[in-house]
C-alpha positions in Angstrom: 57.1 -34.1 22.5 54.2 -36.5 22.7 52.7 -34.1 25.3 52.3 -31.4 22.6 49.9 -33.5 20.5 46.9 -33.4 23.0 47.3 -29.6 23.1 47.0 -29.3 19.4 44.0 -31.6 19.4 42.3 -29.5 22.1 43.2 -26.3 20.2 41.8 -27.7 17.0 38.6 -28.7 18.7 38.2 -25.4 20.4 38.8 -23.6 17.1 36.2 -25.9 15.4 33.6 -25.1 18.2 34.3 -21.4 17.8 33.7 -21.6 14.1 30.5 -23.5 14.6 29.3 -21.0 17.2 30.1 -18.1 14.9 28.3 -19.8 12.1 25.2 -20.4 14.3 25.3 -16.7 15.4 25.5 -15.5 11.8 22.6 -17.8 10.8 20.5 -16.5 13.7 21.1 -12.9 12.7 20.2 -13.7 9.1 16.9 -15.3 10.1 16.1 -12.4 12.4 16.8 -9.9 9.6 14.7 -11.9 7.2 11.8 -12.0 9.7 12.0 -8.2 10.2 12.1 -7.5 6.5 9.2 -9.8 5.7 7.1 -8.2 8.4 7.8 -4.7 7.0 6.9 -5.9 3.5 3.6 -7.3 4.8 2.8 -4.0 6.6 3.5 -2.0 3.4 1.3 -4.3 1.3 -1.5 -3.9 3.8 -1.1 -0.1 3.6 -1.3 -0.2 -0.2 -4.4 -2.4 -0.2 -6.0 -0.2 2.4 -5.3 2.9 0.3 -6.7 1.2 -2.9 -9.9 0.2 -1.0 -10.3 3.8 0.2 -9.9 5.2 -3.3 -12.5 2.8 -4.7 -14.9 3.6 -1.9 -14.5 7.3 -2.3 -15.0 7.0 -6.1 -18.1 4.9 -5.6 -19.5 7.3 -3.0 -18.9 10.3 -5.4 -20.6 8.4 -8.2 -23.6 6.8 -6.5 -24.5 9.1 -3.6 -26.5 12.1 -4.7 -25.0 15.5 -4.0 -22.0 13.9 -2.4 -18.9 16.0 -1.8 -15.4 14.9 -1.5 -15.3 15.7 2.2 -18.5 13.9 3.0 -17.3 10.8 1.1 -13.9 11.0 2.8 -15.6 11.2 6.2 -17.8 8.2 5.4 -14.9 6.1 4.2 -12.3 6.8 6.8 -12.5 3.8 9.3 -10.3 5.7 11.8 -12.6 8.7 12.1 -13.8 7.5 15.5 -12.0 8.6 18.6 -10.3 5.3 19.2 -6.6 5.6 20.3 -4.2 4.1 17.8 -0.4 4.2 17.7 0.6 6.8 15.0 2.7 4.2 13.0 -0.3 1.8 12.6 -2.7 4.3 11.1 -2.9 4.0 7.3 -3.2 7.0 5.0 -6.3 9.1 5.7 -9.4 9.0 3.5 -8.7 12.7 2.6 -5.3 11.6 1.2 -7.0 8.8 -0.7 -9.5 11.4 -2.0 -6.7 13.7 -3.1 -5.0 10.8 -4.8 -8.2 9.8 -6.5 -8.8 13.4 -7.8 -5.2 13.9 -8.8 -3.8 16.3 -6.1 -5.0 19.4 -8.1 -8.3 19.6 -6.3 -8.3 21.0 -2.8 -10.5 18.9 -0.4 -12.4 22.1 0.7 -13.5 23.2 -2.7 -17.0 22.4 -3.9 -17.8 20.7 -7.1 -20.9 21.5 -9.2 
């Protein structure tokens, strides 16, 4: 029976190594999930800030530029109006959307204001 003792010790050590490996895998997955979530939050915050800046810029344009229309201000403010190629997921909301949000969605962007 003394030969059974080393087998139990090896089995216990193998079980301990399995648990440590499983714990390390779970921690690695947790860290990866946290990194993905924090990146998504940062991207959403940047989109929000970009939208706020566009709203303020369109409001200032409408207020301070003589005879400015909503479309002319939106075209001045939109930083992505050039023909540069961007992935569709990286482009923030358009300046026209910011203008509609500023004006309260009731005004169509093509209508003229007097």
